[in-house]
The first five atom37 places (N, CA, C, CB, O) and aatype in JSON, in Angstrom:
{
  "aatype": [12, 1, 3, 9, 7, 9, 7, 7, 6, 7, 3, 16, 17, 19, 9, 10, 1, 17, 11, 14, 14, 19, 3, 7, 7, 19, 14, 7, 19, 18, 11, 9, 5, 1, 11, 5, 6, 7, 15, 14, 17, 6, 3, 9, 7, 9, 15, 16, 3, 16, 6, 6, 10, 4, 15, 2, 5, 14, 1, 7, 19, 6, 10, 18, 18, 1, 19, 13, 0, 19, 2, 11, 0, 7, 16, 7, 5, 14, 15, 0, 16, 19, 16, 19, 19, 10],
  "atom_mask": [
    [1, 1, 1, 1, 1],
    [1, 1, 1, 1, 1],
    [1, 1, 1, 1, 1],
    [1, 1, 1, 1, 1],
    [1, 1, 1, 0, 1],
    [1, 1, 1, 1, 1],
    [1, 1, 1, 0, 1],
    [1, 1, 1, 0, 1],
    [1, 1, 1, 1, 1],
    [1, 1, 1, 0, 1],
    [1, 1, 1, 1, 1],
    [1, 1, 1, 1, 1],
    [1, 1, 1, 1, 1],
    [1, 1, 1, 1, 1],
    [1, 1, 1, 1, 1],
    [1, 1, 1, 1, 1],
    [1, 1, 1, 1, 1],
    [1, 1, 1, 1, 1],
    [1, 1, 1, 1, 1],
    [1, 1, 1, 1, 1],
    [1, 1, 1, 1, 1],
    [1, 1, 1, 1, 1],
    [1, 1, 1, 1, 1],
    [1, 1, 1, 0, 1],
    [1, 1, 1, 0, 1],
    [1, 1, 1, 1, 1],
    [1, 1, 1, 1, 1],
    [1, 1, 1, 0, 1],
    [1, 1, 1, 1, 1],
    [1, 1, 1, 1, 1],
    [1, 1, 1, 1, 1],
    [1, 1, 1, 1, 1],
    [1, 1, 1, 1, 1],
    [1, 1, 1, 1, 1],
    [1, 1, 1, 1, 1],
    [1, 1, 1, 1, 1],
    [1, 1, 1, 1, 1],
    [1, 1, 1, 0, 1],
    [1, 1, 1, 1, 1],
    [1, 1, 1, 1, 1],
    [1, 1, 1, 1, 1],
    [1, 1, 1, 1, 1],
    [1, 1, 1, 1, 1],
    [1, 1, 1, 1, 1],
    [1, 1, 1, 0, 1],
    [1, 1, 1, 1, 1],
    [1, 1, 1, 1, 1],
    [1, 1, 1, 1, 1],
    [1, 1, 1, 1, 1],
    [1, 1, 1, 1, 1],
    [1, 1, 1, 1, 1],
    [1, 1, 1, 1, 1],
    [1, 1, 1, 1, 1],
    [1, 1, 1, 1, 1],
    [1, 1, 1, 1, 1],
    [1, 1, 1, 1, 1],
    [1, 1, 1, 1, 1],
    [1, 1, 1, 1, 1],
    [1, 1, 1, 1, 1],
    [1, 1, 1, 0, 1],
    [1, 1, 1, 1, 1],
    [1, 1, 1, 1, 1],
    [1, 1, 1, 1, 1],
    [1, 1, 1, 1, 1],
    [1, 1, 1, 1, 1],
    [1, 1, 1, 1, 1],
    [1, 1, 1, 1, 1],
    [1, 1, 1, 1, 1],
    [1, 1, 1, 1, 1],
    [1, 1, 1, 1, 1],
    [1, 1, 1, 1, 1],
    [1, 1, 1, 1, 1],
    [1, 1, 1, 1, 1],
    [1, 1, 1, 0, 1],
    [1, 1, 1, 1, 1],
    [1, 1, 1, 0, 1],
    [1, 1, 1, 1, 1],
    [1, 1, 1, 1, 1],
    [1, 1, 1, 1, 1],
    [1, 1, 1, 1, 1],
    [1, 1, 1, 1, 1],
    [1, 1, 1, 1, 1],
    [1, 1, 1, 1, 1],
    [1, 1, 1, 1, 1],
    [1, 1, 1, 1, 1],
    [1, 1, 1, 1, 1]
  ],
  "atom_positions": [
    [[-8.18, 7.63, -2.85], [-6.92, 5.92, -3.52], [-8.39, 4.97, -3.22], [-4.73, 5.12, -1.91], [-9.27, 4.8, -2.37]],
    [[-7.7, 4.28, -5.2], [-9.54, 3.3, -5.79], [-8.1, 2.3, -5.91], [-11.08, 3.89, -7.95], [-6.94, 2.39, -6.31]],
    [[-9.21, 1.1, -5.14], [-9.2, 0.17, -6.4], [-7.62, -0.78, -6.2], [-9.25, 1.31, -8.07], [-7.08, -1.49, -7.05]],
    [[-7.16, -0.49, -4.82], [-5.87, -0.84, -4.65], [-5.94, -2.45, -5.08], [-5.34, -0.49, -3.1], [-7.17, -2.5, -5.08]],
    [[-5.57, -3.67, -5.42], [-5.05, -4.78, -5.62], [-3.67, -5.57, -5.17], [0.0, 0.0, 0.0], [-2.62, -5.28, -4.59]],
    [[-4.24, -6.64, -5.71], [-2.46, -7.11, -5.6], [-2.3, -7.67, -7.4], [-2.08, -8.96, -4.03], [-3.02, -8.3, -8.16]],
    [[-0.94, -7.03, -7.52], [-0.13, -7.38, -9.08], [0.47, -8.9, -9.29], [0.0, 0.0, 0.0], [0.59, -9.36, -10.43]],
    [[0.83, -9.63, -8.12], [1.44, -10.46, -8.21], [1.86, -10.76, -6.95], [0.0, 0.0, 0.0], [1.92, -10.0, -5.99]],
    [[2.21, -12.15, -7.01], [3.0, -12.56, -4.97], [4.28, -13.68, -5.34], [1.33, -13.87, -3.41], [4.22, -14.33, -6.38]],
    [[5.14, -13.8, -4.62], [5.58, -15.02, -4.91], [6.27, -15.59, -3.08], [0.0, 0.0, 0.0], [5.57, -15.87, -2.1]],
    [[7.19, -15.61, -3.14], [7.33, -16.53, -1.64], [7.3, -15.21, -0.18], [9.37, -17.63, -1.68], [6.51, -14.99, 0.75]],
    [[8.61, -14.58, -0.63], [8.22, -13.25, 0.26], [8.52, -11.67, -0.67], [9.38, -13.29, 1.85], [9.46, -10.87, -0.62]],
    [[7.61, -11.68, -1.24], [7.02, -10.44, -1.81], [6.03, -10.55, -2.73], [7.92, -9.69, -2.37], [5.91, -11.57, -3.4]],
    [[4.92, -9.1, -2.92], [3.87, -8.87, -3.5], [3.58, -7.4, -4.16], [3.04, -9.24, -2.61], [3.69, -6.21, -3.87]],
    [[3.37, -7.78, -4.64], [3.42, -6.35, -6.13], [1.52, -5.63, -5.18], [3.05, -7.55, -9.09], [0.41, -6.05, -4.84]],
    [[2.14, -4.69, -5.2], [0.37, -3.76, -4.71], [0.48, -2.72, -5.87], [0.23, -2.62, -2.67], [1.49, -2.11, -6.22]],
    [[-1.04, -2.65, -6.49], [-1.25, -1.78, -7.91], [-2.37, -0.99, -7.27], [-1.75, -2.72, -9.53], [-2.84, -1.68, -6.37]],
    [[-3.04, 0.26, -7.36], [-4.25, 1.33, -7.07], [-3.64, 2.16, -8.17], [-4.44, 2.16, -5.35], [-2.58, 2.2, -8.78]],
    [[-5.19, 3.02, -8.11], [-5.54, 4.17, -8.85], [-5.15, 5.47, -7.88], [-7.16, 4.1, -9.25], [-5.14, 5.6, -6.66]],
    [[-4.74, 6.58, -9.25], [-4.56, 7.9, -8.25], [-6.1, 7.86, -7.15], [-4.5, 9.67, -9.46], [-6.89, 6.95, -6.88]],
    [[-6.02, 9.3, -6.71], [-7.3, 9.47, -5.79], [-8.1, 10.96, -7.19], [-6.66, 10.23, -3.48], [-7.4, 11.78, -7.79]],
    [[-8.96, 10.88, -7.25], [-10.11, 11.5, -8.21], [-10.2, 12.6, -7.81], [-11.48, 10.95, -8.27], [-10.77, 13.33, -8.62]],
    [[-9.68, 13.42, -6.28], [-10.13, 15.02, -5.85], [-8.73, 15.16, -4.88], [-12.02, 15.26, -4.78], [-8.22, 14.05, -4.72]],
    [[-8.13, 16.05, -4.34], [-7.52, 16.11, -3.44], [-5.65, 16.33, -4.29], [0.0, 0.0, 0.0], [-4.56, 16.07, -3.78]],
    [[-5.98, 16.92, -5.8], [-4.56, 17.42, -6.11], [-3.8, 16.1, -7.15], [0.0, 0.0, 0.0], [-4.52, 15.23, -7.63]],
    [[-2.73, 16.13, -7.31], [-2.13, 15.49, -8.38], [-0.52, 14.55, -6.79], [-1.48, 17.2, -10.11], [0.6, 14.91, -6.45]],
    [[-1.16, 13.72, -6.49], [0.24, 12.88, -5.36], [2.16, 13.25, -6.07], [-0.11, 10.37, -5.59], [2.79, 12.94, -7.08]],
    [[2.36, 13.84, -5.14], [3.61, 13.84, -4.8], [4.39, 11.88, -4.79], [0.0, 0.0, 0.0], [5.23, 11.36, -5.53]],
    [[3.71, 11.41, -3.8], [4.57, 10.36, -3.52], [2.93, 9.66, -2.84], [6.23, 10.76, -2.37], [1.79, 10.12, -2.73]],
    [[3.41, 8.71, -2.61], [2.16, 7.17, -2.47], [2.93, 6.36, -1.16], [2.14, 5.72, -4.38], [4.05, 5.87, -1.31]],
    [[2.23, 6.3, 0.03], [3.01, 5.98, 1.1], [2.3, 4.74, 1.61], [3.15, 7.14, 2.14], [1.12, 4.95, 1.9]],
    [[2.78, 3.34, 1.8], [2.86, 2.31, 1.52], [2.8, 1.84, 3.3], [4.08, 2.05, 0.47], [3.89, 1.88, 3.86]],
    [[1.48, 1.37, 4.24], [1.79, 0.51, 4.99], [1.19, -1.07, 4.87], [1.54, 1.11, 6.05], [0.54, -1.39, 3.88]],
    [[1.42, -1.9, 5.79], [1.53, -2.69, 6.36], [0.95, -3.22, 8.09], [2.53, -2.55, 6.04], [1.35, -2.65, 9.11]],
    [[0.0, -4.35, 8.1], [-0.26, -4.08, 9.77], [-0.28, -5.79, 9.68], [-2.05, -2.96, 10.52], [-0.19, -6.35, 8.58]],
    [[-0.38, -6.47, 10.81], [-0.72, -7.67, 11.33], [-2.12, -7.96, 12.15], [0.33, -7.93, 12.11], [-2.67, -8.76, 11.39]],
    [[-2.43, -7.9, 12.53], [-4.35, -8.21, 12.91], [-3.74, -7.77, 14.89], [-5.32, -10.98, 12.42], [-2.81, -8.39, 15.41]],
    [[-4.12, -7.23, 15.26], [-3.87, -6.63, 16.39], [-2.87, -5.47, 16.8], [0.0, 0.0, 0.0], [-2.87, -4.61, 17.68]],
    [[-1.88, -5.89, 15.56], [-0.61, -4.89, 15.91], [-1.03, -3.39, 14.94], [1.2, -5.76, 15.28], [-1.91, -3.13, 14.11]],
    [[-0.16, -2.81, 15.42], [-0.37, -1.15, 14.7], [-0.3, -0.97, 13.12], [0.92, -0.08, 15.22], [-0.78, -1.92, 12.51]],
    [[0.1, -0.13, 12.49], [0.16, 0.3, 11.28], [1.42, 0.32, 11.0], [-0.43, 1.41, 11.06], [1.81, 0.86, 12.04]],
    [[2.29, 0.16, 10.43], [3.49, 0.28, 10.1], [4.28, 0.73, 8.67], [3.75, -0.75, 10.42], [4.31, -0.13, 7.79]],
    [[4.96, 2.09, 8.36], [4.82, 2.41, 6.89], [6.16, 1.79, 6.54], [4.6, 4.1, 6.43], [7.22, 1.93, 7.14]],
    [[5.84, 0.94, 5.26], [6.78, -0.01, 4.67], [7.94, 0.37, 3.6], [5.97, -0.94, 4.06], [9.07, -0.08, 3.38]],
    [[7.04, 1.57, 2.96], [7.86, 2.16, 1.87], [7.58, 3.14, 1.13], [0.0, 0.0, 0.0], [6.65, 3.73, 1.68]],
    [[7.92, 3.72, 0.04], [7.01, 5.23, -0.41], [7.29, 4.97, -2.06], [7.87, 7.17, 0.34], [8.39, 4.83, -2.59]],
    [[6.08, 4.96, -2.66], [6.98, 4.65, -4.4], [5.98, 6.6, -5.19], [5.91, 2.0, -5.82], [5.16, 7.36, -4.67]],
    [[6.5, 6.58, -6.16], [6.04, 7.4, -7.31], [5.02, 7.07, -7.92], [6.85, 7.53, -8.21], [4.31, 7.9, -8.48]],
    [[4.83, 6.11, -7.93], [4.04, 4.95, -9.23], [2.93, 4.35, -8.15], [5.37, 3.27, -10.09], [3.08, 4.07, -6.96]],
    [[1.52, 4.25, -9.19], [1.09, 3.76, -8.85], [0.7, 1.66, -8.6], [0.72, 4.63, -9.19], [-0.16, 0.86, -8.98]],
    [[1.9, 1.64, -7.78], [2.81, -0.14, -8.12], [3.84, 0.29, -7.35], [3.48, -0.78, -10.03], [4.38, 1.4, -7.28]],
    [[4.11, -1.06, -6.6], [5.23, -0.95, -6.04], [4.72, -2.65, -5.52], [5.55, 0.53, -4.94], [3.7, -3.27, -5.24]],
    [[6.88, -2.98, -5.66], [7.64, -4.29, -5.58], [7.5, -3.99, -3.56], [9.69, -4.31, -6.66], [7.99, -3.02, -2.97]],
    [[6.72, -5.11, -2.94], [7.57, -5.32, -1.61], [8.03, -6.75, -1.39], [6.72, -4.91, -0.33], [7.71, -7.92, -1.64]],
    [[8.72, -6.2, -0.91], [10.22, -7.73, -0.54], [9.88, -7.61, 0.35], [12.07, -7.82, -0.62], [8.94, -6.89, 0.68]],
    [[11.28, -8.97, 1.72], [10.71, -9.28, 2.38], [10.0, -9.61, 3.13], [10.78, -9.26, 2.36], [10.25, -10.36, 4.08]],
    [[8.84, -9.04, 2.81], [7.75, -9.33, 3.61], [7.54, -10.74, 4.14], [6.67, -8.97, 2.92], [7.96, -11.68, 3.47]],
    [[7.04, -10.92, 5.04], [6.93, -12.56, 6.33], [6.14, -13.26, 5.36], [5.84, -12.46, 8.3], [5.36, -12.85, 4.51]],
    [[6.57, -14.59, 5.74], [5.38, -15.48, 5.45], [4.76, -16.48, 5.94], [5.45, -15.89, 4.65], [5.47, -17.0, 6.81]],
    [[3.53, -17.14, 5.77], [3.0, -17.4, 6.11], [2.15, -16.43, 7.32], [0.0, 0.0, 0.0], [1.77, -16.8, 8.43]],
    [[2.05, -15.55, 6.91], [1.41, -14.7, 8.58], [0.22, -13.83, 7.71], [2.97, -13.2, 9.74], [0.55, -13.58, 6.56]],
    [[-0.94, -13.42, 8.08], [-1.99, -12.21, 7.31], [-1.66, -11.49, 8.07], [-3.63, -12.23, 7.12], [-1.51, -11.43, 9.29]],
    [[-1.45, -10.22, 6.17], [-0.94, -9.49, 6.39], [-2.09, -8.38, 5.87], [0.33, -9.68, 5.97], [-3.01, -8.71, 5.12]],
    [[-1.91, -7.04, 6.39], [-3.31, -6.0, 5.56], [-2.28, -5.21, 5.09], [-4.76, -4.95, 6.6], [-1.2, -5.26, 5.67]],
    [[-2.48, -4.35, 3.95], [-1.78, -3.54, 3.13], [-2.93, -2.45, 3.03], [-1.23, -4.27, 1.72], [-4.1, -2.84, 2.96]],
    [[-2.51, -0.43, 3.03], [-3.02, 0.23, 2.09], [-1.46, 1.07, 2.26], [-4.68, 0.95, 2.32], [-0.33, 1.01, 2.74]],
    [[-2.81, 2.21, 1.09], [-1.5, 3.24, 0.77], [-2.18, 4.1, 0.98], [-0.68, 3.39, -0.58], [-3.37, 3.97, 1.29]],
    [[-1.22, 5.8, 0.78], [-1.89, 6.82, 1.24], [-0.96, 7.86, -0.38], [-1.54, 7.23, 3.35], [0.19, 7.89, -0.82]],
    [[-2.01, 8.39, -0.68], [-1.77, 10.03, -1.93], [-0.98, 10.89, 0.06], [-4.58, 11.35, -3.09], [-1.34, 10.83, 1.24]],
    [[0.29, 11.63, -0.83], [0.29, 12.39, -0.23], [1.27, 13.55, -1.04], [0.52, 11.85, 0.98], [2.28, 13.22, -1.65]],
    [[0.83, 14.82, -0.93], [1.37, 16.33, -1.9], [1.21, 17.54, -0.68], [0.02, 16.82, -3.63], [0.96, 17.62, 0.52]],
    [[1.48, 18.24, -1.63], [1.48, 19.83, -0.16], [1.13, 19.98, 0.47], [1.21, 20.96, 0.01], [1.51, 20.63, 1.45]],
    [[-0.47, 19.08, 0.11], [-1.49, 20.13, 0.78], [-1.49, 18.64, 2.25], [-3.55, 20.67, -0.54], [-2.37, 18.4, 3.08]],
    [[-0.74, 18.27, 2.12], [-0.52, 16.74, 3.41], [-1.07, 15.53, 2.97], [0.0, 0.0, 0.0], [-1.09, 15.49, 1.74]],
    [[-1.49, 14.56, 3.49], [-1.15, 13.01, 3.38], [-3.1, 13.3, 3.67], [0.34, 11.91, 4.86], [-3.81, 13.85, 4.51]],
    [[-3.29, 12.39, 2.18], [-5.31, 11.79, 1.52], [-5.28, 10.48, 3.15], [0.0, 0.0, 0.0], [-4.43, 10.08, 3.94]],
    [[-6.78, 10.25, 2.91], [-7.18, 9.43, 3.27], [-7.1, 7.86, 2.98], [-7.91, 9.86, 3.22], [-7.84, 7.47, 2.08]],
    [[-6.47, 7.11, 3.5], [-6.37, 5.86, 3.41], [-6.9, 5.03, 2.56], [-6.6, 5.53, 4.27], [-8.03, 4.63, 2.84]],
    [[-6.35, 4.59, 1.46], [-7.08, 3.91, 0.74], [-7.38, 1.91, 1.63], [-6.13, 4.09, -0.89], [-6.77, 1.37, 2.56]],
    [[-8.7, 1.35, 0.64], [-9.28, -0.01, 1.44], [-7.89, -0.76, 2.05], [-10.21, -1.23, 0.21], [-6.73, -0.35, 2.15]],
    [[-8.46, -1.91, 2.38], [-7.24, -2.61, 2.23], [-7.17, -3.49, 1.57], [-6.76, -3.0, 3.09], [-8.09, -3.9, 0.87]],
    [[-5.78, -4.11, 1.68], [-5.92, -6.15, 0.76], [-5.26, -6.97, 1.85], [-4.61, -6.61, -1.22], [-4.73, -6.76, 2.94]],
    [[-5.44, -7.66, 1.31], [-4.88, -9.21, 2.6], [-4.35, -10.1, 1.91], [-6.12, -10.24, 3.52], [-4.77, -10.68, 0.91]],
    [[-3.3, -10.19, 2.55], [-2.24, -11.14, 1.51], [-1.66, -12.59, 2.92], [-0.29, -9.66, 0.73], [-1.43, -12.52, 4.12]],
    [[-1.63, -13.45, 2.16], [-0.72, -14.4, 3.33], [0.36, -15.24, 2.4], [-1.88, -15.72, 4.35], [0.0, -16.06, 1.55]],
    [[1.27, -15.02, 2.58], [2.2, -15.31, 1.55], [2.81, -16.77, 1.88], [3.34, -14.14, 1.47], [3.65, -17.27, 1.14]]
  ]
}
């Protein structure tokens, strides 16, 4: 995954955008995860595109997001993280 960033945000939602990986084959889907400081990563969604609207996110909490590309060969390395406080 490359260049993960925030495409927009609101009271309880955030749009994540990223670029597909340059190697490892064509992704079938992207797995999206988030976490709070000191907590484990949790799966929050699957996308077939390089953009995802994550709704119903908690407010006033610092959240970290990352994305993985997934294809027939398996799950790739995680993207860098982005931090959001809604």
